[in-house]
N, C-alpha and C positions, 0 to 999 in steps of 0.2 A: 778157481774163479769160473763163474758160469757164463754161458754165451750171451745171456741177456745183459751182461754188464762187462763188455770187453775192455772198457777203459779204466777198470779198477786200478788205483795207484799202486806202483811197485812197492811203496812203503808198507802197504798192508800185507802184500805177499811175503815180504822179507821178515816182518816182525810179528805177525799174528801167529801164536802157537796154541796147540791144544795140549793142555797140561794133564797128562794121564798119571794118576797118583799111584803110589807104590803098594798099597795094601788092598787088593781087590776084594778080599773078604769083608773088609770094613767099609771101603769107599770105592765103589765100583762104577761111579759115574764121572766121566771126564768133564772138565770145566775149561772153557776158553778163557785164557788170561793174557794180559800184556806181558811181554818179556821183561819189562822194566818194573813189574810188580814183584817186590822181594818177598811177599807173603806166600804161603802155601795154602791151597784150597782143597777141600775134599767134600764131595757131595754123596749123599746116601739116602736111602729110604728105609726106615725102620720097619719091622714086621707089622706094626700097627698102621703103616702107610703114612707116617709123619715124614714130610720132606725135611731134609737137614742139610745145611751147609756149614762146615766148620773151617775156620781160618786160623792158621798158625802164624803169629807175628812175634818172633823171639825177642825183638827189641821193644815191644810195647810195655808200658807200665800200667796201662788201663786195659782190663778185659771187659767184654760186653756181650750181651745176648739179647735177642728179640724173638718173640713168637707172634706170628700173624695168623689170625683166624679169618678164613675166607667167607666172612659174613659180618655185616655191619648193620647200619640202620635199615638196610633193605630187609632185615630179618624181623623188624619190629612188628608185633601183632597190630592189627588195625585199631584195636581199642587201647593200646599201650604205646603211644608215640614216645620215642626216647628210651625205650626199655633196654636196647642194646648198649646205649651209652651208660645207663644206670648200672648195668651188669659189669661193664668195664671198671667202674668205680668200686664195685663190691668185691672184686677179686683181690684187691689190695688189703682187705680188712679181715684177714685171718683165714688159716687153713687148718685142717684137722691135725696136721703134724706140727704146725707153728701157729697156735691159735690166737696169739696177741694181735689186736687190730692194728698195731704199729710195729709188729715184729719185723716184717720185711724192710720197712722204711728205716727202722733203727739200725738193723744190720748193715744195710747199704751205706747209710750216712756215717757209721763208725769206721767204715773201710773206704772212705774217700769217694763214694759213688753218688750217683743220681738215679732216679727211676721215674718213669712216666708211662702214659699210654694215650692213644687217641682212637676215636671211633669215626670211621669214614662211612661212605655209603655202602661199600661192598667189603670193607676190611675193618677189623679191630686189631690194633697193633700194640703190643706190650713190650717194653724195653728197659734196660738198665745198664749202667757200667759200674765198675768196682775195681779197687786195687787188684791187680792181676794175681796176687798171691792168694786171694780169697775167692777165686772164681768157682772152684768145685763146690764149696758150701753155698755160695749164692745160687748156683744152678739148682741145687736141691730145694732151696726155699722157693725159688721162682717156679720150678716145675710143679709144686703142689697147687699153684693156682689152677692148673688144668687137670689135676688128679682128684683133689678132695678139698674144695673151698667150703667154708662153713655156712655162708649166707645167714649170718646172725640176724635174728629179728630186731634186736635192739639197734644194731648198726645199720640195718636197712632203713629203719625209721629215721636215724640221724642223717644218713648219707643222702637220702632224698632231698633233705634241706640243702645240702651242699650242691647237688645238681640243680636245684631250683635257683640257688644263688648264682651259679654259673650262667644259667639262662638270663637272669636279670642283668648280669654284666654285659650281655650281648644284645639286649633289647634295643639299645640306641646305637649299635654298631651298623654303619651304613652298608658294609659288605654283606652282613647277615640280612639286613632289611631288603636289600636288592634281591638276594636269592630267594627269600621267602615270598617276595612279591611275584617273581617269575613263577614260583610254584602255584600261585593262585590261578594262573591261566594254563597250566599244564593239564594233561590227562589225569583226573583225580584217581584213576585206578592204577597209575604208575607209582611205585613205592617212593620215588624221589619227591613226589608232590607233598609228602607228609611232613609234619613237624618232627624233627629228629633229636632235639636237645633233651626235652622232657622238663616237667615242672611238677609242683605239688599236686596240681589237678590231674595230670596224666598218671601220676604214681599213687593216686588215692587208693586206699584199701576198699573203698566202695560203700561201706556202711550197709544201708538197706538196699542198695542197688543190685545186689546179687553178683557183683564182680568178685573174682577171686582175690585173696590177699596178695599184695605185691611180691612177697617172698616166694609164693608158689609160682607166680608168673616168671620171676627171675630164674628159678630152678628149671622151669619148663623150657625156657629159651636156651639156657645152658645145656640142658639135656638133649635138645634137638640139634644144636649146631656145633657145640664144643666137642667135636669128634676129631680124633687124630688125623683122619683122612682129609679134613678141611684145614689142617694146620701146617705151617711152615716155620722152621726154626733156624736161626743163624747164631752161631757162637764164635767169638773171637777171643783168643787167649795166647799166652806165651808158649804153651806146651805144643808138642808135635801133633799133627792132625790125628794120628792114630789114638793118642791119649784123649784128645778132645772128643773124638767119635765114641770112645768107650764111655766117657763120662755121660755123654748124651744118651747112650743106650741104657746105662744104669739108671738114669732118672726118668727119662721121658718115654721109655717103653711102657710104662705103667698107664699112660693116657689111653683110655678106651677108644676103640674104633667101632662105631656102630653104623658105618657106611652111610653117613649123613649126606644129604644132597644140598648143595649151596642154594640159597634163595635166588630164584630167577623169575623173570616175568616175560611174558610174550606181549605185554601191553606196550604200545608206542609211547614215547615221551609226550608227543602232541598228537591228538587224534585229528582225523579229517575235519576240516572246517574251523579249526582253532588258529590256523595260520593262513595268511599273514595277519599279524596284529601289531598294535602299537600300545605301549604302556608309558604313562608319564608318572613320575614318582617325585615326591618332595623329600629331600634328604634331611638328616639332622645337621650335618656339617654343611658348609657352603661348597657344594660340588656342582659341576656342570659336566655331565658325561653323556655320551651316546654309546649304546651297546647294541650290536646286531648278533643274534643267536640263531644258528641254523642247525636243526636236527640232521645228523648224518649217521650212516651205519657205524657200528663199533669198529674202530681202527686197529685194535690190538692184533687180530690175525695177520695184519700186514706190517708187522713191526720191522721186517727187513726191507721194506720199501718206503714206509712212512709217507704216504701221499699227502697227508694233512700238514706234515712238516714242510714239505716243498711249497705248498700253497701259503702257509703262514710266513715262510721266508720272504715271499714276494709282497704279500699284503702288509706285513709288519715291518718291512724294510724302512730304514730311516735315512738312507743315503740319497745322493743326488738323483732326481727323477722319480722319487718315491711318492706315494700318496701323502705321507706325512709332510714331506717337503713342500708339496703344493698347498696343503692345508695351512701350514705355517706361513707360507708366502702370502696367503690371503688373509692372515690374521684370525683364522678360525679355530685352530687347535694348538695344543701344547705337547701332547704325547699320544702315542697310539701303540696298541699291542694286538696281536692276533695269534690264535692257537686253539687247542682243544680246551674248552671251558668245562665240559662235563664228560668224563670218560668212565663209563660204567660197563660191566660185562656184557650187557644186552643192548646198549644204546649209547649214543654220545651226542655232543653238540659242539660245533665249531663257533668260536666267538671272535668278534672284532670290537675292541673297546677304545674309545677316543675321548681324551680329556679336552674339553672345549673352552674357548675363551668366551667372554661376554658377547662378543660379536658372533662367534660361531654357534652359540646356543640358539640364535635366531635363524640359523641356516641349516637346521638338521636334515631337512628333506634333500637339500642340495648336496650335503655331505654324504648322505646315504647313496645318492646317485653316483658320486665319485667313487665310493666303495665298489658299487656294481660295475662302474666303468673299469676300475682296476682289475676286477675279476674277468671282465669281458676281453680286455686286451692281453691278459696273461698268456704267455707262451709256455708250452711244456717243452723244455729243452734238456736234452741229455747232458749237454756240457755244463749247465748250471747244476743239475742233479749231481754230476761227478764232483763239482767243486764243493758242494755241501757234504758229499760223502767223504771227500778227502779230509775236510776239517773234522768230521766226526771220527775218522780213523786216528788222526793226530791226537784228538782229545782222549781217545781210549788208550792209545799207546802211552801217553804221558799224564794220565790222571794222577793228581796228587792225593795223598792220603787225607781223609776227613776224620774227624773225631770218631773213635770206635763206636760209641752209642748211635750216632747218626748213621754210620755205615751199616751196622747190623739191622737197624730198623728198616732202612731202605731195601736191603737185600732180602729180608724176610718177606716183605711185600712183593718184591720182584719174583720170588720163587713161585708165586701163584700166577704171575703174568707172563712169564717166559719159560721155555723149556729149561730144565736144570743146567744143561751144558752152556746155555746162552745167558745165564742169569747176570753175569757181569757185563757182557757186551750188548745184550739185547736192547737196552735203552739208547745205545748209540749206533746200532747197526743200520746201515743203509747200503745194502749189497746189491739190490736188484732194481734197475730202472724199469718202470712199468708205466708207459705213457697212457695206456687205456685206463688203468686204475686211477691215475691222477685225474684224468678227465671225468671219470665216473663220480669222484668226490666233488669236482668242480660243478658238476651238473646239479648237485644239491644246493649250491649257493645261489639261489634265485629269489626274485621278489615274492613268489608265492609260497616260499618256505622259510620265511624270516619272522622272528620276533624282534621288534625294534623297541628299545627302552630308552627313554630320555629322562635323565635325572637333573632337576634344576630347582633352585631354592624358591622361585616364584611360580611353581608348577600350578597351583590352584588358580592363581590370578590369570595365568596365561590361558588355561583351558576355558575359563569363564568368558574370556574376551573373544574366543573363536566363534566363527559362524559356520554353519553348514551350507556350503554352496558347491554342489557337485555337478559335473557335466559329463555326459556320455557322448563321445564322438564316434560316429559310425563310418569307418572306412577300413574294412578288413579286421582281422583278429590276430592278436599277438599271443602266443602261448609259450609255455615252458619248452615244449618240444621244438618249436621253430628256432628258438635261440640255441638250445643245447645241441641240436643237430646241424647248426650252422647254415640254415636255409635263408637267413636274412643277411644280406650283404652289409658289411660294416660301412657306416656313413649314411645308411638309408634312414630317412625320417619315417617313423612308424606311427600310424594312428590306428587305434583299435577299440573294439567294444569290450567292456568288462561284463562278465556274466551277471545274471540277476542276483545270485546269492552274494557275490562280492559287493554289489551295489547296496543290497539290503543291509549287510553288515556295516558298510561305510557310513550309512546315514544314522546309525545308532551310536551315540557317544556314551550312553550309560551315565551313572552317577559316581560320585566319589565313594570309594570303598576303603575299609580298614583291613589291613593284614592281621588276621587273628593272632593274638598274644603280643605281637610286636608293635601294634599301634601305628604302623606306617600308613600313610594315605596315598592311594594311587587311583588312577583312572585308566581303564582299558577302552580302546576304541579301534575300530577297523581303519585300515589305511584307505584314504580317499582314492577313487578310481583314477583320477587324473595324475595323482602322485605315483600310484602303482604303475601306471602306463609310462610315466617318465623314467622310472627305474628300469623297466623292461627295455626301453629304448637305450638307456645307458649301457645295460648289459649286452645288448645287441651291437653296440658300437656306433649308434646313430649320433652320439654326442661326444665323440672322442676328442680329447685335448692332448696335444703332443707333449704336454708337461709330465705326463705319467708314462714312464718307460721301465723296461726290465732292468734289474740291477746290472751294473757293469762288473767285469771281472775284478775280483778282490785283490788289491795290490798288497794287502797285509798278510797274505798266506805265507807262513814262514818257510824258507828254503834251507837255512842252516839250522839243523836240529842236533848239532854235535855238542858235546860237553867240552868246555875250555879248560885244559889242564895247564898248570904252571910249566911243567917240563916240556910239554908239546902242545902249544895252542892249536885248537881246531881238531884235536884227535876225534876220529869218528865215534859216534855213540855206541856202535857195536862192540868197541873195545872196552875192557873192564874199567870202570870208574871207581871201584871200591878201594883200589890201592892208594888213591889220592887222599891225603889228609890235610885239608886246608887250615889256614890260621884260624884260631878258635874264636876270635872276636873282631869287630871292625877296628880299623886304624884310621886316623885322620891323615888324609893325603894332601889336603890343601888347608892352610890356616893363615889367612891374611885378613886385614881389616875388611869387614863386610861380607866375607865368604868363608865358610867352613864346610869341608866335604869329607865324609866318612865312607869307607869302603871295606867290604869283605867279599872275597871270592868264595863261593860256597856251593859245592856240587854234592854235598852229602845226601841230598834227597834224590839224586840221580835223574833230574829233569832239566831240560834246557830252558829254564825260566830264570827271570831276574825281576827284582823290584827296585824301582827308583822313586825315592821321596825327595821333594824339596819344599822348603817353607820360605815364604817371603814374609819376614817379620817387619812390621811397621807399626809404630806407636799410633799413627793416625787411623789405623784400621778399626779400632775399637775403643777409642778414648772418650767418645760421647755417644749417646743414642743415635744422633743424626749420622755420625760417621759409621757407626755399626750397621745401620740399615743401608747406607750407600755402598759399603763393602759387599753386603749381601746382594744388592742389586747388580753390582759389577760382576760378581761371580755368576749370577744367573744369566746375564747377557753374554758372558764369555762361553758358558756351557751351551747356550742357544746357538751361538755362532759356530761352535765346533761340531754340532750334531751330525751334519752330513758327512764330514770328514772322518770322525772317530767311529761311526757306527760299523763300517766294515772291519775296523780293527777289533771291535768287540766280538764280532762273528769269528774272527781268526784267533781268538784266545789271547787278545791283548787289550786289557782294560785300563781305563783311567778314571780318576776321581779328582775333582777340584772342589775344595770346601773352605769356608771361612772358619776362623777360630779366634780365641781370645787374644792371640798375639799377631794375627794377620790372616794369611791364607796359605793353603798348602795344596800340592799336587802329588798324587800317587799314580805311578804307571806300573802295571804288573802283568806278567805273562811271558810268552816266548821272547827271548832276547833279540831275535833276528831283526825285527823292524821297529825297535823301540826308538831309535834315533829319529826316524821319519815322523813318528807320532809326537815325540818331545818337541821337535823343532816347530811343528805347527802350533802346539799348545803355547809355547813361549812367544811365538810371533803374535798370536791372538791376544795374549795377556798385555802386550804392549800397544795394541790398537786402542785408540782413545776416542773414536767417533762411533756412535751407535745410532741406528734409525729411531725416529721418534715413535713409530708404531710399535716396534719391538720393545722399546723402553716402557711404553704405557702398558703393554701386555705383561712385562716382567713386574712392574710395580703393582698392577692389580693382582697378579698371582701371589706376590709376597703379602699384600694386604689380606688376601683370602686365607693364606696359611696362618698368619698371625691371629686372625679371627677364629680359625678352627681350633687353635690351641685350647680354647675354652669349651670345646665340645668333645675333648678327649675323655677317656675313662676317668672317673673321680680319683683313683689312686695315682694315675699318671699326672693329673693336675696337682695333686698334693705333693708328689715328688718334685715337680717343677717349682712349686712354691718354696720347698725346702732349699733347692739349689739357688733360687732367686734371693733368698735371705742370706745364704752363706757365701755365694760366689761373687767376687768383685774383679773386674767390672762385669756386671750382668744386669739386664733390665727386663722388666715384665713385658708381655706382649702389648699391654696397653700403652706403656711408655714408648715402645718401638713404633706402634701405630701412630701415635701423636707426632713422633719425629719424622715418620715416613710420608705422611699425607702431603705436606707442602713441598717435598723434594721434586725438582724438575730435572729434565735432561741436561739443561745448562749447569745446574748445580752438580750433577754427577761428573760432567766433563771437567768442571773446575776443580773437583775433588781429586781426580786421578793423579795430577802432578804432586799433590800433597801425599797421596797414598804411596807413591813410588819414589818420592824425592829423597827420603831418608829411610833406608832399609838395611837389613842384614839378611843374608841368604845362608841357609843351612841345608845340606843335602846328604842323602845316604844312597849309596849304590851297593846292592847286596844280591848275590846269586851267581848265575853262570856268566860272569864277565871278568875279563882281565882288568888290571889296574889301568892299562892304557885305554881300554874301552870306557871305563868310568870317567877318565879325564876327558875323553872325546865327547861323552854324553853331556858333561856339565859345561862344555865350551859355550853352547848357546845361552846358558844362564849368565855366564860372565859377559858375553858380548851384547846381549839384548836387555838383561834385567838390571845389572849393577854397574854397567860401564859409566853411566852418567849420574849415579846415585851417590849420596853421602852415606858412609857407614853409620850405624847407630846401634844401641843396645836396647832391646825391648824386654822388660821384665815379665816374669810369670804373672798370671793372675794371683790373687790372694783370697784367703778364706776368712770370713768374719769369725772372730774369736768369741765364743759364748762364755760369759762370766761364770765362774764356779759358784754354786749355791744359789743361782738366780734362774730358775726354770722360766722358759719363754713359751708363749702360746700365740699361735697365728690361726685365724679362722677364715676360710674361703667358702664360697657357695656355688659349686658346679651345677650346671643344668642337667641333673641326672637324679633319679630316685635314690640311688645308693649313697651311703655316707662312708666316710673314711676317717680313721685315726692313725697318725704316725707318731711314734715316740722315738726320738733320735738322741743318741748320746755321742758327744764329740770327744775325741781324744785330747790329751793335754799337750801334745807336741807332735811334730813330724819326726819320723825315724822308724827304722825297721823293727825295733823291739815293740814299739807302741802299735804299729801295724799288725804285728804277729799276735799281740795280746788280744786286740779286738777281733782279729780273724779267728782266734781260738775260741773266744766266747761265742762267736757266731756259729762255729762248728758244733759246739756243745749244745747250744740252745735251739737251733733251727728246727730239728725234727720234733722234740717235745712241744715246742711252741705251736707248730702246725697241728700236731695231733690234738693238743688240748683245746685250742681255740677254734679249729675248724671241725675236726672229727667229733670231739666230745661235746663242745659247747655250741656247735652249729651256727657260728657267727657269720660265716660268709664263705665265698669261694676263693677270693684273693687273700691269702694269709701268708705272711712272710716275716722271717727273722734272718738278718744277714749282716755281715760286715759291710760298711758303706763308706769307703774312703772317697774324698773329693780332693783332687789335686794333691794326692798323697797325704792329706790330713786324715788320720784314722777316724772312723766312726762306726757306730753300731745302731741298726735300725730295726724297729718292730712296726709292722703295718697290717691293718685289717680293713677290708672293704666289706660292707654289710648292707643287704637290702632292708634290714629290719631295725638294727640298733643305732641309736644316736651316737655320734662321735664321743661324747663324754662317757657313755656307757662302755664303749669300746676301749677307751683309755683306762677306765677302771679295771676292765678285764685284763688288759696288758699289764697294769701295775700289779694285779693279784698274781698273775703268772710270774712276774719278776720277783715278787716276794717269795713265792713258793720255790722258785729256782735256786734261791740261796740254800735251801735245805738239800736240793739235789747236789749242789756243789759240796756242801758239808759232808754228805754221805758218800761222795764219789771215792772210789778206791784209786790207788796209784795205778793199778793195772788198767782200769777203765780210762783214766786220764791219759795214760800212755797211748791207748788205742786212738783216742781223739787227736792227740798230738801227731801220731803217725799218719792219720788220715789227712790232717792239714798239711803236713810236709809233703805227702804224696801229691796233693793238689798243687802245691807251690811249684814242685819240681816236675810236674807232669810233662812228658815228652811233647815237644812242639811238633805236631804231626806233619806240617808242611812248611815250605819256605815262607809263605805269606804270614803265618803266625809268628815265626821267628823274626821276620822283618818288622812286623808291627811292634814287637817287644823292643827291638833295637831302637826303633824310631821314638818310642816313648822314653826310653832311657836317655837318648840324646836330648830330648826336650827337657828332661829334668836334670841334665848335667851329670848323669851317672856314667862316667866315661870308662869305668871298668867293665861295664856291661855285665854286672854280676848281681843285679837286684834280686834275682830268684835265690841264688845261693845265700846272700846276706839275710834275706827274710827267713829262709829255712833254718839257717844257723841261729837266728834270734828265736825262732819257735822252739828249737831243741833245748835252748837254755831256760825256757820258762818252766817254773815249778807250779805244782798244784797250790801250794801255799800262796804264791804270788797272785795267782788267778783269784783265789778266794778273797784275798785282801783287796785286790782291785775291784772286784764285784761289790764288796761291802762298802767301800768308800766312794767309788766312782759311778756306780749304777744305782745303788740304794742310798748312799750316804751323802755327807755334806759337801763332797768335792765333785759331785756330778755336774756336767755341762749339758743341759737338757733343753731340747726344743720340741714342742708338740705342735703338730699341724692337724687341724680339724677341717674336714670338708663336709659341710652340712648339706645333705641332699634335699631334693624337692619335697620328699615325703615328710621329712622332719621340719623343714621350713614351713610347710603348710600347717603342721601341728603347732608351730610357734607363732603362726599368723604373719610370717614375713613373706614377701613376694620373691619370685625367682630372680629379680633384676639385680639386687644388691650383692656385691661380692665382699664387701669390707666389714670387718668388725662385728660379725653376727655372733652374739653371745646369748645363750639361753640363761636367764637369771636363776632358773631352778636347776637345770641340768649342770650348768657350768659354775655354780656358786663357789664350790671348793676350788676349782681350777683358777677362777679369777682371783681368789684370795691368795693362792699359793704362787701364781705365775705373773710375770710381766707380759701384758698383752701387747702384741706388735700390731699397730694399726696401719702403718705404712712402711713396708720393707726398705724402700729407698732412704727414708729419713732415719730409720733404725740403723742402717749400715753406716751412715755418716758419723755416728758417734761411737762406733765400736773399734777396738783394736783388731788387728788382723794377723794371721799367720803368714 
């Protein structure tokens, strides 16, 4: 421990180890690990300077690998925006050794794997997972991406359409539109200010313009930056680290090292004179948001101190005395977050984002002043830093395993960001308290260094109503230096002059502008001098309110971190836990009318964590649309009331979730077991409170109305999937039906409803993890005493699924407000049961990759292309989906049908050996190791909900899959997918572009049929005009 941090917790000293590995010739770099991490790690650098981390996990059934290139969209040539993203797509489309454009995808899919990639600003990250038995061959195929890709002319031409389609899916995404708007006011010479996705225009071959063909530009970018010295690789497998290291050397040593330099810029993100500024933006969805963005120096060199994390901990706190607590008390805000928004190698930006109420959106200047007041009153305390540091140490010591593919992707990126020995611990390291450094970063959070963005649905109307009335008051001058150097006493009223440049900018509002390509409308304007002056006063402490205070000590920090053994409860964690073999499945420890409690002590993951679920089942919760929305309102109000109390628990690794569902409402508590009873008691007490404030009720109601309206602004494929569920699931109502039921609801109605909601209930609970049976019984005592003591027991049935008639295909058409169109073709199984689930899942396994390759890669129909098994409430189903910027839904449906017809030949020609590989891949997926306690708990909870009391659903589904024959699958496909016994539902989402072509306006959602495009479909299918009426006349599962 260093002298700069004398209070470092003993926990860290005892448990932090430096894992020096046994084979120095192969793996000569030591890696800091947690003593409770059972995996082995080895770090090395190949002769070509490729950084490598290999991870041996003998009990994994999935292997994974990821390679991160330290160049992303910051490497785009100025005349080719999005080229790095396009290059990422191209590497999947064939290599010299494995030339098939779907060769890698097919291999991975046949061996129970997934693969993907992403392009960030400074990183391009490629990753996959696979059945662990096939890692060696997968690595060889993966490595060829970076040794000898083909860059086929034909597939470059096709794939640019896929990237263009991806861009079209994001054009109406508000997160993308906000960031693209911010780019418009940034320094245009900074690479981040550019368009990074790419489209057909940026990937044009140029014609007579003199531009080089796109393939040449792709190869030039690859040749400039895809050098081994800019790459980092992580591999996880079952084999010893020495074997994994040798495999890496065998394959990846062939990547050339041409001493590439990563793309860097000396340009600032915002040049002098661009800040402070104010942007107002009109969103697609109904959003009211306030964002403050402050350029700051890149924080990565200070990863052991994390000054911005300390600052964000205070600004983003949600407990008593916090900024959010005050804003909610005034009815101005619903949520707040703070942290690093942009984190680039050369620069960064710290952001504060606040979700506002309808009242709060009219108070944005006052809210910004409160943000600056929070910054101004912030104390830099070593004791608080030590508390944050202790929690980070605990998280590092007891990190649960994540899915292998996610883990290797994260670590490959981290190899570029942290020294190799620190790659595991670096993201959580807080070793050195540095008050001066924290204050230096605080000094950047000032009114003259801020971009303020206001997002509101009525943006244009608001701006047009504003008048420019500015005043200059001349009594002294307030500057950044006087505030940051502390020369103004807190509580002093400051009056000052604003310099002429600021005044000139403030009097120019400009005109409404369009964000190129995205079509977002925004206006940039300078901040008025009097407003700016008020913010400086708030920062200086002239307008302090005692309601904003520093966070109190966290009462949820766990003290007992031991594992609880049956033979010796409370045994210290330092003693071996591997000898303990707990009971293999939950047992019911309480079974009385109205209450059923399941329990399993489980320390197999070696962490002092536990999960507690309980469900309040009530027929009244969801029997009508009115009761459904009132249940949702009640849940929202309870969450709101709990915020201040539960937020410190979340910081201490103890999370909760409260959510409504088809049978009532449920609570999940997950994390360190030590303080769970304290959290549970408060949650249960709050659930039984029956009086809510009128203002909080109105805010919750307006928020629910906003969310329901925004459903119709989601991506077209998301709306189509929701429509599918709306037709099949019972009880289930559309957003429009919910809105109609919600609008007349009053606070009195809600108060009157609560006795009905809780009057007849049954309670089901699961306690799983590092708890004794006595602990579990103690935990559920508040449930018995507070929730069911006065209630009558009842049985609440499962929801049901609309049964589609055999041989009567159905068609439903909707009209999302988006240019893209969608077609879904869904096939319903004939019955519930594991064999039927396995059959549909096996068909999905066989068809998903060829469907993607044929309709996306070859036919260029769109970016969102999916074939998958699709069970709903355990009723099997098979789904085919395409979203397209160009093709009408009827044309998409035709292409899907053509594929399905052709796939019958694929099945007819399939060998028994290939079928066995697909079956093996499916079984591997079904039986995949549950990587952490939370995943296992979630599966137990689902099995309890469906009455699978043997907790053996995975085994039974795997056994059913083993018994399926190729002949059986062929016959099922012939009769149930192509033939007379199919149960089929088609969903069409007709986008704006195709509605304009048909002469229909964007307002109508119902029954839009194109008499030309849809003529055959109308003849063959029963058109569903009203899902609610349709469901009334159907049988159900």
